[in-house]
mmCIF file of the N, C-alpha and C atoms, coordinates in Angstrom:
data_MODEL
# 
_entry.id   MODEL 
# 
loop_
_atom_site.group_PDB 
_atom_site.id 
_atom_site.type_symbol 
_atom_site.label_atom_id 
_atom_site.label_alt_id 
_atom_site.label_comp_id 
_atom_site.label_asym_id 
_atom_site.label_entity_id 
_atom_site.label_seq_id 
_atom_site.pdbx_PDB_ins_code 
_atom_site.Cartn_x 
_atom_site.Cartn_y 
_atom_site.Cartn_z 
_atom_site.occupancy 
_atom_site.B_iso_or_equiv 
_atom_site.pdbx_formal_charge 
_atom_site.auth_seq_id 
_atom_site.auth_comp_id 
_atom_site.auth_asym_id 
_atom_site.auth_atom_id 
_atom_site.pdbx_PDB_model_num 
ATOM 1   N N  . MET A 1 1  ? 131.904 -21.602 9.379   1.00 0.00 ? 1  MET A N  1 
ATOM 2   C CA . MET A 1 1  ? 132.415 -20.699 9.033   1.00 0.00 ? 1  MET A CA 1 
ATOM 3   C C  . MET A 1 1  ? 134.069 -21.231 9.287   1.00 0.00 ? 1  MET A C  1 
ATOM 4   N N  . SER A 1 2  ? 133.874 -22.082 10.578  1.00 0.00 ? 2  SER A N  1 
ATOM 5   C CA . SER A 1 2  ? 135.432 -22.445 10.967  1.00 0.00 ? 2  SER A CA 1 
ATOM 6   C C  . SER A 1 2  ? 135.804 -23.265 10.259  1.00 0.00 ? 2  SER A C  1 
ATOM 7   N N  . ARG A 1 3  ? 134.912 -23.930 9.400   1.00 0.00 ? 3  ARG A N  1 
ATOM 8   C CA . ARG A 1 3  ? 135.597 -25.463 8.686   1.00 0.00 ? 3  ARG A CA 1 
ATOM 9   C C  . ARG A 1 3  ? 135.923 -24.890 7.403   1.00 0.00 ? 3  ARG A C  1 
ATOM 10  N N  . GLU A 1 4  ? 135.062 -23.787 6.769   1.00 0.00 ? 4  GLU A N  1 
ATOM 11  C CA . GLU A 1 4  ? 135.370 -22.812 5.383   1.00 0.00 ? 4  GLU A CA 1 
ATOM 12  C C  . GLU A 1 4  ? 136.680 -22.155 5.397   1.00 0.00 ? 4  GLU A C  1 
ATOM 13  N N  . CYS A 1 5  ? 137.037 -21.758 6.666   1.00 0.00 ? 5  CYS A N  1 
ATOM 14  C CA . CYS A 1 5  ? 138.521 -21.158 7.003   1.00 0.00 ? 5  CYS A CA 1 
ATOM 15  C C  . CYS A 1 5  ? 139.610 -22.265 7.729   1.00 0.00 ? 5  CYS A C  1 
ATOM 16  N N  . GLY A 1 6  ? 139.341 -23.437 7.362   1.00 0.00 ? 6  GLY A N  1 
ATOM 17  C CA . GLY A 1 6  ? 140.342 -24.331 7.652   1.00 0.00 ? 6  GLY A CA 1 
ATOM 18  C C  . GLY A 1 6  ? 140.479 -24.704 8.983   1.00 0.00 ? 6  GLY A C  1 
ATOM 19  N N  . PHE A 1 7  ? 139.739 -24.588 9.832   1.00 0.00 ? 7  PHE A N  1 
ATOM 20  C CA . PHE A 1 7  ? 140.069 -25.275 11.271  1.00 0.00 ? 7  PHE A CA 1 
ATOM 21  C C  . PHE A 1 7  ? 139.884 -26.215 11.465  1.00 0.00 ? 7  PHE A C  1 
ATOM 22  N N  . SER A 1 8  ? 140.896 -26.808 12.354  1.00 0.00 ? 8  SER A N  1 
ATOM 23  C CA . SER A 1 8  ? 140.741 -28.473 12.670  1.00 0.00 ? 8  SER A CA 1 
ATOM 24  C C  . SER A 1 8  ? 139.112 -28.661 13.417  1.00 0.00 ? 8  SER A C  1 
ATOM 25  N N  . ILE A 1 9  ? 138.840 -29.862 13.404  1.00 0.00 ? 9  ILE A N  1 
ATOM 26  C CA . ILE A 1 9  ? 137.880 -30.140 14.275  1.00 0.00 ? 9  ILE A CA 1 
ATOM 27  C C  . ILE A 1 9  ? 138.152 -29.774 15.533  1.00 0.00 ? 9  ILE A C  1 
ATOM 28  N N  . ASN A 1 10 ? 139.384 -30.379 16.007  1.00 0.00 ? 10 ASN A N  1 
ATOM 29  C CA . ASN A 1 10 ? 139.471 -30.202 17.363  1.00 0.00 ? 10 ASN A CA 1 
ATOM 30  C C  . ASN A 1 10 ? 139.748 -28.651 17.867  1.00 0.00 ? 10 ASN A C  1 
ATOM 31  N N  . SER A 1 11 ? 140.226 -27.686 17.031  1.00 0.00 ? 11 SER A N  1 
ATOM 32  C CA . SER A 1 11 ? 140.088 -26.483 17.219  1.00 0.00 ? 11 SER A CA 1 
ATOM 33  C C  . SER A 1 11 ? 138.495 -26.015 17.505  1.00 0.00 ? 11 SER A C  1 
ATOM 34  N N  . ILE A 1 12 ? 137.830 -26.441 16.517  1.00 0.00 ? 12 ILE A N  1 
ATOM 35  C CA . ILE A 1 12 ? 136.300 -26.268 16.351  1.00 0.00 ? 12 ILE A CA 1 
ATOM 36  C C  . ILE A 1 12 ? 135.606 -26.770 17.340  1.00 0.00 ? 12 ILE A C  1 
ATOM 37  N N  . THR A 1 13 ? 136.096 -27.719 18.329  1.00 0.00 ? 13 THR A N  1 
ATOM 38  C CA . THR A 1 13 ? 135.411 -28.670 19.525  1.00 0.00 ? 13 THR A CA 1 
ATOM 39  C C  . THR A 1 13 ? 135.606 -27.911 20.420  1.00 0.00 ? 13 THR A C  1 
ATOM 40  N N  . ASP A 1 14 ? 136.982 -27.162 20.703  1.00 0.00 ? 14 ASP A N  1 
ATOM 41  C CA . ASP A 1 14 ? 137.701 -26.106 21.668  1.00 0.00 ? 14 ASP A CA 1 
ATOM 42  C C  . ASP A 1 14 ? 136.773 -25.008 21.750  1.00 0.00 ? 14 ASP A C  1 
ATOM 43  N N  . TYR A 1 15 ? 136.873 -24.195 20.381  1.00 0.00 ? 15 TYR A N  1 
ATOM 44  C CA . TYR A 1 15 ? 136.192 -22.841 20.640  1.00 0.00 ? 15 TYR A CA 1 
ATOM 45  C C  . TYR A 1 15 ? 134.776 -22.976 20.603  1.00 0.00 ? 15 TYR A C  1 
ATOM 46  N N  . LEU A 1 16 ? 134.073 -23.920 19.639  1.00 0.00 ? 16 LEU A N  1 
ATOM 47  C CA . LEU A 1 16 ? 132.575 -23.462 19.517  1.00 0.00 ? 16 LEU A CA 1 
ATOM 48  C C  . LEU A 1 16 ? 131.755 -23.441 20.928  1.00 0.00 ? 16 LEU A C  1 
ATOM 49  N N  . PRO A 1 17 ? 132.156 -24.117 22.000  1.00 0.00 ? 17 PRO A N  1 
ATOM 50  C CA . PRO A 1 17 ? 131.394 -24.453 23.185  1.00 0.00 ? 17 PRO A CA 1 
ATOM 51  C C  . PRO A 1 17 ? 131.603 -23.277 24.039  1.00 0.00 ? 17 PRO A C  1 
ATOM 52  N N  . ARG A 1 18 ? 133.086 -22.694 24.021  1.00 0.00 ? 18 ARG A N  1 
ATOM 53  C CA . ARG A 1 18 ? 133.340 -21.576 24.481  1.00 0.00 ? 18 ARG A CA 1 
ATOM 54  C C  . ARG A 1 18 ? 132.830 -20.301 23.848  1.00 0.00 ? 18 ARG A C  1 
ATOM 55  N N  . PHE A 1 19 ? 132.665 -20.197 22.591  1.00 0.00 ? 19 PHE A N  1 
ATOM 56  C CA . PHE A 1 19 ? 131.917 -18.846 22.108  1.00 0.00 ? 19 PHE A CA 1 
ATOM 57  C C  . PHE A 1 19 ? 130.260 -19.315 22.387  1.00 0.00 ? 19 PHE A C  1 
ATOM 58  N N  . ARG A 1 20 ? 129.742 -20.527 22.238  1.00 0.00 ? 20 ARG A N  1 
ATOM 59  C CA . ARG A 1 20 ? 128.436 -20.248 22.585  1.00 0.00 ? 20 ARG A CA 1 
ATOM 60  C C  . ARG A 1 20 ? 128.142 -20.060 24.370  1.00 0.00 ? 20 ARG A C  1 
ATOM 61  N N  . ALA A 1 21 ? 129.133 -20.384 24.710  1.00 0.00 ? 21 ALA A N  1 
ATOM 62  C CA . ALA A 1 21 ? 128.887 -20.114 26.544  1.00 0.00 ? 21 ALA A CA 1 
ATOM 63  C C  . ALA A 1 21 ? 129.396 -18.421 27.011  1.00 0.00 ? 21 ALA A C  1 
ATOM 64  N N  . GLY A 1 22 ? 129.811 -17.781 25.688  1.00 0.00 ? 22 GLY A N  1 
ATOM 65  C CA . GLY A 1 22 ? 129.980 -16.496 26.080  1.00 0.00 ? 22 GLY A CA 1 
ATOM 66  C C  . GLY A 1 22 ? 131.401 -16.449 26.530  1.00 0.00 ? 22 GLY A C  1 
ATOM 67  N N  . THR A 1 23 ? 132.405 -17.643 26.975  1.00 0.00 ? 23 THR A N  1 
ATOM 68  C CA . THR A 1 23 ? 133.446 -17.014 27.568  1.00 0.00 ? 23 THR A CA 1 
ATOM 69  C C  . THR A 1 23 ? 134.756 -17.399 26.840  1.00 0.00 ? 23 THR A C  1 
ATOM 70  N N  . LEU A 1 24 ? 134.719 -17.357 25.382  1.00 0.00 ? 24 LEU A N  1 
ATOM 71  C CA . LEU A 1 24 ? 135.622 -16.966 24.593  1.00 0.00 ? 24 LEU A CA 1 
ATOM 72  C C  . LEU A 1 24 ? 135.579 -15.643 23.900  1.00 0.00 ? 24 LEU A C  1 
ATOM 73  N N  . THR A 1 25 ? 136.804 -15.220 24.388  1.00 0.00 ? 25 THR A N  1 
ATOM 74  C CA . THR A 1 25 ? 137.030 -13.712 24.429  1.00 0.00 ? 25 THR A CA 1 
ATOM 75  C C  . THR A 1 25 ? 137.915 -13.401 22.915  1.00 0.00 ? 25 THR A C  1 
ATOM 76  N N  . ALA A 1 26 ? 137.236 -12.109 22.596  1.00 0.00 ? 26 ALA A N  1 
ATOM 77  C CA . ALA A 1 26 ? 137.926 -11.462 21.140  1.00 0.00 ? 26 ALA A CA 1 
ATOM 78  C C  . ALA A 1 26 ? 138.952 -11.911 20.957  1.00 0.00 ? 26 ALA A C  1 
ATOM 79  N N  . LYS A 1 27 ? 140.023 -11.423 21.629  1.00 0.00 ? 27 LYS A N  1 
ATOM 80  C CA . LYS A 1 27 ? 141.629 -11.723 21.862  1.00 0.00 ? 27 LYS A CA 1 
ATOM 81  C C  . LYS A 1 27 ? 141.564 -13.232 21.671  1.00 0.00 ? 27 LYS A C  1 
ATOM 82  N N  . GLU A 1 28 ? 141.335 -14.097 22.219  1.00 0.00 ? 28 GLU A N  1 
ATOM 83  C CA . GLU A 1 28 ? 141.720 -15.679 22.058  1.00 0.00 ? 28 GLU A CA 1 
ATOM 84  C C  . GLU A 1 28 ? 141.448 -15.787 20.480  1.00 0.00 ? 28 GLU A C  1 
ATOM 85  N N  . MET A 1 29 ? 140.062 -15.215 20.015  1.00 0.00 ? 29 MET A N  1 
ATOM 86  C CA . MET A 1 29 ? 139.721 -15.703 18.417  1.00 0.00 ? 29 MET A CA 1 
ATOM 87  C C  . MET A 1 29 ? 140.894 -15.249 17.628  1.00 0.00 ? 29 MET A C  1 
ATOM 88  N N  . ILE A 1 30 ? 141.196 -14.003 17.664  1.00 0.00 ? 30 ILE A N  1 
ATOM 89  C CA . ILE A 1 30 ? 141.882 -13.089 17.186  1.00 0.00 ? 30 ILE A CA 1 
ATOM 90  C C  . ILE A 1 30 ? 143.365 -13.990 16.692  1.00 0.00 ? 30 ILE A C  1 
ATOM 91  N N  . GLU A 1 31 ? 143.630 -14.171 18.014  1.00 0.00 ? 31 GLU A N  1 
ATOM 92  C CA . GLU A 1 31 ? 144.762 -15.095 18.373  1.00 0.00 ? 31 GLU A CA 1 
ATOM 93  C C  . GLU A 1 31 ? 144.685 -16.437 17.407  1.00 0.00 ? 31 GLU A C  1 
ATOM 94  N N  . ALA A 1 32 ? 143.759 -16.858 17.477  1.00 0.00 ? 32 ALA A N  1 
ATOM 95  C CA . ALA A 1 32 ? 143.581 -18.316 16.570  1.00 0.00 ? 32 ALA A CA 1 
ATOM 96  C C  . ALA A 1 32 ? 143.471 -18.062 15.350  1.00 0.00 ? 32 ALA A C  1 
ATOM 97  N N  . ILE A 1 33 ? 142.818 -16.978 14.694  1.00 0.00 ? 33 ILE A N  1 
ATOM 98  C CA . ILE A 1 33 ? 142.547 -16.518 13.713  1.00 0.00 ? 33 ILE A CA 1 
ATOM 99  C C  . ILE A 1 33 ? 143.908 -16.236 12.864  1.00 0.00 ? 33 ILE A C  1 
ATOM 100 N N  . ARG A 1 34 ? 144.694 -15.588 13.693  1.00 0.00 ? 34 ARG A N  1 
ATOM 101 C CA . ARG A 1 34 ? 146.304 -15.113 13.172  1.00 0.00 ? 34 ARG A CA 1 
ATOM 102 C C  . ARG A 1 34 ? 147.265 -16.638 13.109  1.00 0.00 ? 34 ARG A C  1 
ATOM 103 N N  . GLN A 1 35 ? 146.912 -17.454 13.770  1.00 0.00 ? 35 GLN A N  1 
ATOM 104 C CA . GLN A 1 35 ? 147.816 -18.548 14.005  1.00 0.00 ? 35 GLN A CA 1 
ATOM 105 C C  . GLN A 1 35 ? 147.012 -19.675 12.697  1.00 0.00 ? 35 GLN A C  1 
ATOM 106 N N  . ARG A 1 36 ? 145.957 -19.534 12.605  1.00 0.00 ? 36 ARG A N  1 
ATOM 107 C CA . ARG A 1 36 ? 145.427 -19.830 11.050  1.00 0.00 ? 36 ARG A CA 1 
ATOM 108 C C  . ARG A 1 36 ? 146.086 -19.394 9.836   1.00 0.00 ? 36 ARG A C  1 
ATOM 109 N N  . ILE A 1 37 ? 146.210 -18.167 9.819   1.00 0.00 ? 37 ILE A N  1 
ATOM 110 C CA . ILE A 1 37 ? 146.900 -17.311 8.574   1.00 0.00 ? 37 ILE A CA 1 
ATOM 111 C C  . ILE A 1 37 ? 148.482 -17.680 8.629   1.00 0.00 ? 37 ILE A C  1 
ATOM 112 N N  . LYS A 1 38 ? 148.810 -17.806 9.615   1.00 0.00 ? 38 LYS A N  1 
ATOM 113 C CA . LYS A 1 38 ? 150.348 -18.639 9.878   1.00 0.00 ? 38 LYS A CA 1 
ATOM 114 C C  . LYS A 1 38 ? 150.519 -19.839 9.134   1.00 0.00 ? 38 LYS A C  1 
ATOM 115 N N  . GLU A 1 39 ? 149.403 -20.700 9.499   1.00 0.00 ? 39 GLU A N  1 
ATOM 116 C CA . GLU A 1 39 ? 149.579 -21.910 9.066   1.00 0.00 ? 39 GLU A CA 1 
ATOM 117 C C  . GLU A 1 39 ? 149.250 -21.802 7.190   1.00 0.00 ? 39 GLU A C  1 
ATOM 118 N N  . ILE A 1 40 ? 148.516 -21.102 7.127   1.00 0.00 ? 40 ILE A N  1 
ATOM 119 C CA . ILE A 1 40 ? 148.036 -20.898 5.685   1.00 0.00 ? 40 ILE A CA 1 
ATOM 120 C C  . ILE A 1 40 ? 149.291 -20.624 4.953   1.00 0.00 ? 40 ILE A C  1 
ATOM 121 N N  . ASN A 1 41 ? 149.988 -19.075 5.411   1.00 0.00 ? 41 ASN A N  1 
ATOM 122 C CA . ASN A 1 41 ? 151.441 -18.581 4.776   1.00 0.00 ? 41 ASN A CA 1 
ATOM 123 C C  . ASN A 1 41 ? 152.472 -20.076 4.543   1.00 0.00 ? 41 ASN A C  1 
ATOM 124 N N  . GLU A 1 42 ? 152.674 -20.721 5.474   1.00 0.00 ? 42 GLU A N  1 
ATOM 125 C CA . GLU A 1 42 ? 153.720 -22.033 5.285   1.00 0.00 ? 42 GLU A CA 1 
ATOM 126 C C  . GLU A 1 42 ? 153.119 -22.924 4.415   1.00 0.00 ? 42 GLU A C  1 
ATOM 127 N N  . GLY A 1 43 ? 151.962 -23.265 4.326   1.00 0.00 ? 43 GLY A N  1 
ATOM 128 C CA . GLY A 1 43 ? 151.612 -24.023 3.545   1.00 0.00 ? 43 GLY A CA 1 
ATOM 129 C C  . GLY A 1 43 ? 151.837 -23.444 1.867   1.00 0.00 ? 43 GLY A C  1 
ATOM 130 N N  . ILE A 1 44 ? 151.415 -22.142 1.748   1.00 0.00 ? 44 ILE A N  1 
ATOM 131 C CA . ILE A 1 44 ? 151.981 -21.296 0.860   1.00 0.00 ? 44 ILE A CA 1 
ATOM 132 C C  . ILE A 1 44 ? 153.520 -21.453 -0.001  1.00 0.00 ? 44 ILE A C  1 
ATOM 133 N N  . ASN A 1 45 ? 154.130 -21.235 1.193   1.00 0.00 ? 45 ASN A N  1 
ATOM 134 C CA . ASN A 1 45 ? 155.492 -21.389 1.152   1.00 0.00 ? 45 ASN A CA 1 
ATOM 135 C C  . ASN A 1 45 ? 156.254 -22.591 0.620   1.00 0.00 ? 45 ASN A C  1 
ATOM 136 N N  . THR A 1 46 ? 155.536 -23.444 1.296   1.00 0.00 ? 46 THR A N  1 
ATOM 137 C CA . THR A 1 46 ? 156.029 -25.019 1.272   1.00 0.00 ? 46 THR A CA 1 
ATOM 138 C C  . THR A 1 46 ? 155.541 -25.291 -0.455  1.00 0.00 ? 46 THR A C  1 
ATOM 139 N N  . GLN A 1 47 ? 154.203 -25.037 -1.023  1.00 0.00 ? 47 GLN A N  1 
ATOM 140 C CA . GLN A 1 47 ? 153.681 -25.072 -2.319  1.00 0.00 ? 47 GLN A CA 1 
ATOM 141 C C  . GLN A 1 47 ? 154.730 -24.001 -3.541  1.00 0.00 ? 47 GLN A C  1 
ATOM 142 N N  . LEU A 1 48 ? 155.329 -22.998 -3.100  1.00 0.00 ? 48 LEU A N  1 
ATOM 143 C CA . LEU A 1 48 ? 156.072 -22.186 -3.686  1.00 0.00 ? 48 LEU A CA 1 
ATOM 144 C C  . LEU A 1 48 ? 157.160 -22.843 -3.909  1.00 0.00 ? 48 LEU A C  1 
ATOM 145 N N  . ASP A 1 49 ? 157.583 -23.301 -2.792  1.00 0.00 ? 49 ASP A N  1 
ATOM 146 C CA . ASP A 1 49 ? 159.155 -24.009 -3.100  1.00 0.00 ? 49 ASP A CA 1 
ATOM 147 C C  . ASP A 1 49 ? 158.889 -25.328 -3.996  1.00 0.00 ? 49 ASP A C  1 
ATOM 148 N N  . LEU A 1 50 ? 157.970 -26.251 -4.176  1.00 0.00 ? 50 LEU A N  1 
ATOM 149 C CA . LEU A 1 50 ? 157.666 -27.121 -4.778  1.00 0.00 ? 50 LEU A CA 1 
ATOM 150 C C  . LEU A 1 50 ? 157.600 -26.946 -5.908  1.00 0.00 ? 50 LEU A C  1 
ATOM 151 N N  . ARG A 1 51 ? 156.793 -25.667 -6.408  1.00 0.00 ? 51 ARG A N  1 
ATOM 152 C CA . ARG A 1 51 ? 156.759 -25.400 -7.790  1.00 0.00 ? 51 ARG A CA 1 
ATOM 153 C C  . ARG A 1 51 ? 157.929 -24.837 -8.245  1.00 0.00 ? 51 ARG A C  1 
ATOM 154 N N  . LYS A 1 52 ? 159.123 -24.384 -7.363  1.00 0.00 ? 52 LYS A N  1 
ATOM 155 C CA . LYS A 1 52 ? 160.350 -23.809 -8.209  1.00 0.00 ? 52 LYS A CA 1 
ATOM 156 C C  . LYS A 1 52 ? 160.904 -24.950 -8.417  1.00 0.00 ? 52 LYS A C  1 
ATOM 157 N N  . LYS A 1 53 ? 161.230 -25.964 -7.486  1.00 0.00 ? 53 LYS A N  1 
ATOM 158 C CA . LYS A 1 53 ? 161.664 -26.972 -7.726  1.00 0.00 ? 53 LYS A CA 1 
ATOM 159 C C  . LYS A 1 53 ? 161.145 -27.972 -9.205  1.00 0.00 ? 53 LYS A C  1 
ATOM 160 N N  . LEU A 1 54 ? 160.072 -28.057 -9.327  1.00 0.00 ? 54 LEU A N  1 
ATOM 161 C CA . LEU A 1 54 ? 159.341 -28.463 -10.373 1.00 0.00 ? 54 LEU A CA 1 
ATOM 162 C C  . LEU A 1 54 ? 159.990 -27.687 -11.651 1.00 0.00 ? 54 LEU A C  1 
ATOM 163 N N  . GLU A 1 55 ? 159.870 -26.388 -11.591 1.00 0.00 ? 55 GLU A N  1 
ATOM 164 C CA . GLU A 1 55 ? 160.336 -25.464 -12.901 1.00 0.00 ? 55 GLU A CA 1 
ATOM 165 C C  . GLU A 1 55 ? 161.765 -26.022 -13.172 1.00 0.00 ? 55 GLU A C  1 
ATOM 166 N N  . ASP A 1 56 ? 162.343 -25.987 -11.856 1.00 0.00 ? 56 ASP A N  1 
ATOM 167 C CA . ASP A 1 56 ? 163.958 -26.057 -12.231 1.00 0.00 ? 56 ASP A CA 1 
ATOM 168 C C  . ASP A 1 56 ? 164.179 -27.946 -12.804 1.00 0.00 ? 56 ASP A C  1 
ATOM 169 N N  . HIS A 1 57 ? 163.739 -28.582 -12.433 1.00 0.00 ? 57 HIS A N  1 
ATOM 170 C CA . HIS A 1 57 ? 163.400 -29.646 -13.451 1.00 0.00 ? 57 HIS A CA 1 
ATOM 171 C C  . HIS A 1 57 ? 162.953 -29.779 -14.504 1.00 0.00 ? 57 HIS A C  1 
ATOM 172 N N  . ILE A 1 58 ? 162.316 -28.560 -14.828 1.00 0.00 ? 58 ILE A N  1 
ATOM 173 C CA . ILE A 1 58 ? 161.381 -28.653 -16.140 1.00 0.00 ? 58 ILE A CA 1 
ATOM 174 C C  . ILE A 1 58 ? 163.015 -28.163 -16.997 1.00 0.00 ? 58 ILE A C  1 
ATOM 175 N N  . GLU A 1 59 ? 163.586 -27.066 -16.583 1.00 0.00 ? 59 GLU A N  1 
ATOM 176 C CA . GLU A 1 59 ? 164.857 -26.541 -16.976 1.00 0.00 ? 59 GLU A CA 1 
ATOM 177 C C  . GLU A 1 59 ? 165.882 -27.402 -17.018 1.00 0.00 ? 59 GLU A C  1 
ATOM 178 N N  . TRP A 1 60 ? 165.867 -28.325 -16.675 1.00 0.00 ? 60 TRP A N  1 
ATOM 179 C CA . TRP A 1 60 ? 166.916 -29.099 -16.458 1.00 0.00 ? 60 TRP A CA 1 
ATOM 180 C C  . TRP A 1 60 ? 166.511 -30.200 -17.947 1.00 0.00 ? 60 TRP A C  1 
ATOM 181 N N  . PHE A 1 61 ? 165.517 -30.656 -17.690 1.00 0.00 ? 61 PHE A N  1 
ATOM 182 C CA . PHE A 1 61 ? 165.356 -31.488 -18.751 1.00 0.00 ? 61 PHE A CA 1 
ATOM 183 C C  . PHE A 1 61 ? 165.077 -30.812 -20.257 1.00 0.00 ? 61 PHE A C  1 
ATOM 184 N N  . ASN A 1 62 ? 165.036 -29.703 -20.291 1.00 0.00 ? 62 ASN A N  1 
ATOM 185 C CA . ASN A 1 62 ? 165.085 -28.841 -21.646 1.00 0.00 ? 62 ASN A CA 1 
ATOM 186 C C  . ASN A 1 62 ? 166.618 -28.712 -22.133 1.00 0.00 ? 62 ASN A C  1 
ATOM 187 N N  . ASN A 1 63 ? 167.326 -28.377 -20.871 1.00 0.00 ? 63 ASN A N  1 
ATOM 188 C CA . ASN A 1 63 ? 168.669 -28.263 -21.283 1.00 0.00 ? 63 ASN A CA 1 
ATOM 189 C C  . ASN A 1 63 ? 169.548 -29.538 -21.977 1.00 0.00 ? 63 ASN A C  1 
ATOM 190 N N  . LYS A 1 64 ? 168.934 -30.696 -21.387 1.00 0.00 ? 64 LYS A N  1 
ATOM 191 C CA . LYS A 1 64 ? 169.206 -31.798 -21.603 1.00 0.00 ? 64 LYS A CA 1 
ATOM 192 C C  . LYS A 1 64 ? 169.058 -32.377 -22.957 1.00 0.00 ? 64 LYS A C  1 
ATOM 193 N N  . ALA A 1 65 ? 167.727 -32.060 -23.375 1.00 0.00 ? 65 ALA A N  1 
ATOM 194 C CA . ALA A 1 65 ? 167.269 -32.240 -24.664 1.00 0.00 ? 65 ALA A CA 1 
ATOM 195 C C  . ALA A 1 65 ? 168.257 -31.207 -25.640 1.00 0.00 ? 65 ALA A C  1 
ATOM 196 N N  . ARG A 1 66 ? 168.406 -30.129 -25.306 1.00 0.00 ? 66 ARG A N  1 
ATOM 197 C CA . ARG A 1 66 ? 169.146 -29.304 -26.373 1.00 0.00 ? 66 ARG A CA 1 
ATOM 198 C C  . ARG A 1 66 ? 170.445 -29.969 -26.783 1.00 0.00 ? 66 ARG A C  1 
ATOM 199 N N  . LYS A 1 67 ? 170.955 -30.491 -25.481 1.00 0.00 ? 67 LYS A N  1 
ATOM 200 C CA . LYS A 1 67 ? 172.468 -30.917 -25.545 1.00 0.00 ? 67 LYS A CA 1 
ATOM 201 C C  . LYS A 1 67 ? 172.241 -31.904 -26.588 1.00 0.00 ? 67 LYS A C  1 
ATOM 202 N N  . SER A 1 68 ? 171.388 -33.083 -26.630 1.00 0.00 ? 68 SER A N  1 
ATOM 203 C CA . SER A 1 68 ? 171.393 -34.059 -27.012 1.00 0.00 ? 68 SER A CA 1 
ATOM 204 C C  . SER A 1 68 ? 170.628 -33.872 -28.467 1.00 0.00 ? 68 SER A C  1 
ATOM 205 N N  . LYS A 1 69 ? 170.439 -32.820 -29.087 1.00 0.00 ? 69 LYS A N  1 
ATOM 206 C CA . LYS A 1 69 ? 170.445 -32.637 -30.234 1.00 0.00 ? 69 LYS A CA 1 
ATOM 207 C C  . LYS A 1 69 ? 171.398 -32.249 -31.323 1.00 0.00 ? 69 LYS A C  1 
# 
């Protein structure tokens, strides 16, 4: 499940033994999940910025093509 949620191998090697030993608290796991959500949101924002940049390039080329006609 951790890999499906995108947790790094390093995170899993830290959390899994503690989970199995019963020493990982719910609060710690909630914080780790919140951190993962933050990382996902940052990745989404980066991709949205890139998408906007690409759309701007398309518009620039469209304008250039219209002017050259």
